[in-house]
N, C-alpha and C positions, 0 to 999 in steps of 0.2 A: 671853265676850259676844258678845252680836249686833251685825254690823258694825252700824254706820248709815250712811248715805247721805253720798258722800262731800264732805267738804266740812262737815260738821255735828257737833257737837259732840254728843256723847252725850246719851240725853234723859235720867242720871240727873246732867248737869253744867250749868252754865249756861253760854251762851255768853260767852267773852271776846275779848278782842284790843281794838283803838282803830279807828279809823273806816278804815284802811285796810286792815286785815281784816274788816269788814261789805263796805266799795265791792268788795275780788276775790273773796266771798261772791255779792255780787249779781251782780256779773257773770259770773260762773260760772254760777249758776244763773237771770238770765236772758236766758243765751244758749240756755240747755237747753230753757227754755221759752220761748223764742221759735220755735226748731224744732217743739215741740212746735203753741204756739200756732197758728203758719204750717199746720202741715199741717192743724189744726182749722178754721181758714178756710176755706180750699181746701175741704174737705172741705163746709163748710158753704154753703159761695158754689155750688159746684156741686151740695149738695141744691135748691137756691133755682133750677137752672136747670131741674133735671130734672123738679120740679114747674111749671115755668112750659112746658116742652115738654110735660110727658107729660098734661098734661090742660090745660082750656082756661083762658082766662084769667079764666069768672067759678067755676069750680071752684079753679081757683090761690088767687084774693082772698077765695074763703070757707076755705078753708085758713090760708091767711096772718093773717086776722082771727081764729081758732080759735086760731092758737097762739100768737098773740100775749096773747090771754084766757088762757091755760095760761102765759104766761110773768109776767104781770101776778100768779094765783094762786100761781102758786108763790114770788115773791118775796115775798108775803104771810104766806104758811106759812113761811119762814123767817126773819120777826121778824125781822133784824138781825143774827140772830147768827153767821154768816158773818166780822165785824167782831169780835162779841164775844169769841168764841172764839179768834182769831188772838190780840186785845189781850191779853185775860187767861193762855191758856197760856204764852206768849210772856213776858208775866211773871213767873209764876211759876217757870218753868225760870231766866229771869235772877236772879231773888234769890231761888232757892235753895230754894221754898217747895213742894215738889212734891207734899206731902203735899195741895194744895188742889185738883189739877189734875182726878183724877177727877170729887169734887163739881162742880165745873164744866163739866164735859162732862157729866153729870146737867142739871143747872140748863140747859142752853142745850136739852139732846136731847128730853128730855121733850115740853117746850110747843109743839115746831117740831112731833113728829108728831100733839100733839090739835091745832093747828091748821090742819094738813094735812088730818086727815080730815073734820072738820069745815068745810072749806072744800068738800071734794070733795062732803058729801051735799046741804051746800047748794047747791052748784052743780048738783046730778044733780036737783035742785026744782027748780030758778029756770032750767033751760036753755031749755024754750021760749018764757019772756020774754026772756033774753037775747040768745037766737037771732034774736028777730021784730025787739027792739031794733036789734040791731047787724049783722047779717045777713037784712035781708027779704026778700031776694031766693033766700035760698038754699034756703028750705022746709022739709020735715023731713029732711033733709040735713045742714042748718046743726047742729039737736038733735044729728043721733046722732054728729056730728062731734063738738061739744063736751063730750055725755058722756062719747065716750071718751077725750078727753084730762083731762079731769078726773079720773077717776079717777085717772089718773098723780102727779097734785100732790101729795103726801106725801110718792112716793117720790123725786121731783124735790127736793124740800125738803132729805130725810135725805141726800142724796148731799153736796148743795152743802157743809153742816153738818157733814161727815165729812171731807169732803177740805179744810173749811176749819180745821176742828182740826186737821189730820197738819198741818198752815201752820205753825202755831202750836208743833208740834214740830218744825220750822225742818224739815218735810219737803215735799221738792215732788215727789217721783217718784210720791206716787199722786194728785196730781192733774192729772200729765201722762200717767201711763198711764192712769186708768180715765175722766177727765175728756177731756182735749185730747184724746188717740189710740182712747180703746178707746169713748164712747161715739158721739162723732162719725162715727166711721167706719165701726161698724157700724150708725148712722140712716141714715148716706150708703146703705152697700149694699142695706138693706133698703128704702127708699126707691124704687131704682135699681128695686128686683128687682120693686117693686109697679109703679111707671112701665111698666117691660118688661112685664109681666102684663097691664097693658090694666085692673088693680082699681079696687074703686069711688074714689072722694074720700072718701067720707062715712065708711066703718068702714076700711078695708084701708090707705089712706094714714094717716086719724090713727094706728092701731093701728104702723105700721110704724114711725114716727118715736116713739114712746110709750116701747113697751117696749124698748128702752136703757137708759130710765132704772132701771126694775128691775135691769137687772144691772148700773148702775153703784155704785146705793145698794148692793147686797148688798157688792160687793168692796168699796165705800169706809167700810161698816161694821166689816168683818170687820178692815181694815188699822187700821182708827180704835182697834178694841180693842184690835190686838197693841199700839199704841205704848202702850196706857192701863197697860197690864199691866207693861210693860219698865216706866214712867215710877215705878208705883206699888212695885218693888223697894224690900227693908227698909226700908218707909215704915209705922211701926207704930200709929200712930194717925191714920188717913184723916180730914181735915175735912169734919164732914156736909155734904152739897148744901145745907140748908135753911139752913145756918150763911151762905151763900155765895149765898144768892138775892139776897136785896134789893140787895147790890154788884153784880153780874152785871148786874142788869135795869134797875138806875138808869143804867148804862154802857148799856149795848143796846138799852133802849127807846127813847130819841129818835131809832135809828139803826132800828130797825124802820120806823119812819114815813118815812125819808128814803130809805131803800134800795127801800121800795115805792113813793114819788115818782118816783125816779130811773126806774124800769123803766115808769112808768107815762109817762114825759116820751117813752121811746124807744117804747113800742109803745100808746098809746092814738091816737096818731094813725093808724094803720090801722086801729084799729077804727071810730075817728069817721069815718075815708074810705068807710070800708062801708055805716055806718050813714048819710052824709050824701047819699054818690055812689054807693056802689055796689059790689059786690067788684073790677069791672074795674079802676077806679082804685087801690085797694088792694092789684093786685097791681101798677098799673104803682108804686107806692110803693114797697113791699116791694123791686122787683126793684134801684129806686135806691141807695136806704138800705142794700143788701145790702154795697154798695161800698165803706160805712161800717167794714163790719166786720173787712173787709180790711184797711184802714188803720187799724184801735184793735190788734192784733194786738202790735205792740209796747209797747203801750200794758199792756193784759193781762198780757204775760209778765213786766214788769219790776214792775209793780203786787204783783205774786203775789210774787215774789225778794224785793222791798225790804219790804212790807209790817210782818214780823214783824222785819226790823233797825230798820226805824223805830222799832219800839213797844220794845225793849231797848234802846238808845239814848237815848229819852226817857224808860225809867223808870228810867237813868242818872243822868238830867239831864242827860244830854251833850247841849247842842244841838247845839254847833259839829259833833261829829260825823253829827249828825242832818240838818244842811245842808248840809253837805257830801256827802252821800248823797243829798239831794234834788235839790241841782246836778248833781251828774255823774249821778242817775238819768234828769233833763229833760235834759240833754243829748244822752245816747243817744236818750230817747224822740224829739226834732227830729232828730237823723240819720238816724234811722229811718223815722219816719212822715211827713215833708214832700213827700219825695221821693215817696213813695206817693200822697197828697193832689193833689201838683202833675200829676201824668201823669194820673192819675183823672180831674183836669179839661179837662185838652186831651185825652183819647180817650174822653172819654163818649160819645160817639152810637157809635162803632167796638164799646165794649165791654156797652151797654144792648142792641145786637143778640146777641148773645149769647143772650137771653133768647126771641128772638124776632121776628116782625116785629109792629109797630106800641109795641114798647117806648121806643122812639127817643124818643118824645115826652118823654120823661122827662128827659132831660137836663138841665134848668136845674135841678133838683132836685140831681143829682150838682153840677154845677159849684158853685153855693150850699151845698150844707155842706160838701164836699171845702175849698173855703176858709174856712171857717167852723170848722173842725176846725185849721186852721193856729193858729188862737187858744185854740185849747183845748186844744192840745199843748205850746202853747208856755207855759203855765201851769204845766205839771208836773202828777203826780199832786197836786191842791190837796187834794181829800178824804182821800185816803190819809193825809196829814200830819198834815191835825187829827182825825183821828180817831183815829189813835195817838199825839195827842198829849193823848187824852182828852176832845177836844171836838166831843162827838157832838150835843149839845145844838145848836150853831151849824150843823152841819151839815143837822142835823134844818131848823131855821129856812129855811136857803140852799135846799134842797130843794121844802122848802112850797112857797118863793115862786117857784121857779124852774117849777114842776108849775101852780101857779096864773097865772103867764102862759103857758105852754104851752095847757091847755084852754082860756081864754078866747082866745088866740088861732087855736088850732084854729077852734073852734066859728063864731068871724067870720069867719074866713080862708074854708075850706073850701067852703063854699055857694058862695061868689063865686073861688075862683082853683083850688082843687081842691088837687092833689098839689103846685102853688106854694105853694097858702097855706098846708098842712100842715108845707111845709120852711120856710117863712118864721116860723112859728109856732116849732116846733124850734131854730132858731137861734137866738131869741131866748131860749132857755128853757137852751141850749147856753150863750149868752155870761154870760149870771148865774150861773148853776151855776158857772162857773169865775174870774172875776172877780172876784164879789163873794168866795169865800172864800180868793183870791190877795191881796186888801186886808185880809182879818182874821190870814192868817196873819204879813205884817209887820206888824202893828200888834200882835198879842200877845205876836210869840215874835221877831220880827226875823227870820223867814227868808224868800226869794223864789228864783226857781228860775233868775234871772239872771246866775250865773255867767259866768266866760272862756268855756269850756266850751260853753254855751246860747248866747251871743252869736255865735259861730262855726262851730255847728252851723247856726243860722238864717241867716248874711251865706255860709255853704256852700249849701245847699238853693237859695236866692233866686237866687244867683250862675248853679248849674248850670243847674237847672228852672225856678225859676218868671218869671225873665227871658226865657231865650227861648223857653222853650214858649208864654209868655203872648203874646208879640211875634211868634210862628208861626199862635197860634190866631187873632188878632184882624188876621192875612192874608191870613185861610183857606187856611192850606197842608194840603195833601190829608196823609191816614194816613203816605205813605210819604214824609214830608219830615220829619211830625213823629216819628216811629218814628228816623229819623237823627238829629237832631237830642236827641233822648230819647238815643239810643248817645253820643254825644261828651258828653253833659251826667254821663252814668253815669262815662264814666273821668275826665270832669274832677273829678267828684265824690268819686272814690276816692285819687285822685292829692291831694288836698286833705285827706283825711280822714286820709291816710296819713302826709300833713306837720304835721298837726298831732293828731298823736294822744297825743301826753300830754297836749295842752290838754283834749281830749276826753274824757281819762283812759279810751282805749282801751286803753294797757296795763296795767289793770287784768286782763284779757284772759288774761291771764300766767296769771293761777289756774287756766285751764283744764291746764294743764302741769305748774303748779310744783306740786299736790299729787301727780305722780310725783314730779318731780327735787327734791323738798325744798325750794324756791325760796321765799320770803317774801311774801305782798302788793306790789301794783305799789303804788309813791309814789304819791299824789294832786295834781293840779293845783288849784292854790290858786287863787281866782277872786278 
């Protein structure tokens, strides 16, 4: 038998075990994901610094606006299938219905390919109009950059779909090696070489950034094919894809628009800034908001390791297990992300200087969004829980409301307040996108993230970083003083986390060595 990923059930069996086992597995995979996402985030952050320093502010702004259009197109092509395939593959494995897996994969994959190709063709024809609308100062170079990037939209969508399907099989290694490490590191090296050689920002830079998606798609699809073949062993009568079409798309359809809305909230402000204020403002805003990507790495890592476990628990109607997993994951999310955002807020000026002269004017954007993300991470992965509970229609309406608020606020505030207006619009959207589903989860499933572990993590971060750094910043402390305060905060934070390690469910990390010595899952701290 082919060896499965450490800690995962064989593809031919349903995952078993209570919430303790699920928590131990989530901790193990979450830790591995955190390492991978951390490296990817550093590479992505470094890539933005390379672009900002390797080309002019105007050229960097044009490139950032074009890549934002690419990300919106790739999200549209995915059709929300990244969530749908995790949900159904996890569910069928849990219920022992392996005969349905191959058909489910095809039902999602073929529309993604078709829509991706269609968007590329439409984008190629509409590129002159799009460039004139979103990058009026870029000239013909903007058209070229858009066309180069849009040609890779189907490949990016297929790569994301295949890696999500692998997660449904309980396999995290494909996501880590192909996306987190492979694509992002190759992308960084390619862009760095283009900058070092002084190549064009309209052709060579977009190609260097986009070609890694081709490599990622090829490897991801091959990996998925191997998993599907393994799951299909001994299946004599696979369920035809046509019989699963309606059920799959009834669940996934609402998510198609809500996932598109989510990326619009994240990226449209860059496009609108380029259109309404020019590419220089788009470059400033992109640099300021890239710090959020570093802060979000813990959420991305935990979400990847928790999604399929939540789907399996809710498929068994195990609300207690799902609730314990949700609260434990939220305590880890707060523990990892709150210090990062608080440090970013305190060091916003010096960190923006990494991008070059003139980027320091974006400091208010970093501070505002960093503080807003404290609220968002405190709510936990609310959208993930709602989706895995089958409430994709709710996430659709939530995303539509957040998108409408974001777009209207951007259009109203950007002409007057520039990058600060865009940050205010995004803040409003983030709050709606987290507080509304938080209320829905409690109302419909009596699930909430505020277990004892979450409360302890919030108190630790506030005491070790929030209050000392906030007071030092208000008093105008210089960077060396802020660094000293941060160092003391790190020591106090580590001591507090160790003292309350059981409450914070950190003992679940024993699963990292438990697989070697045969020990069972760590106990779960009760809320």
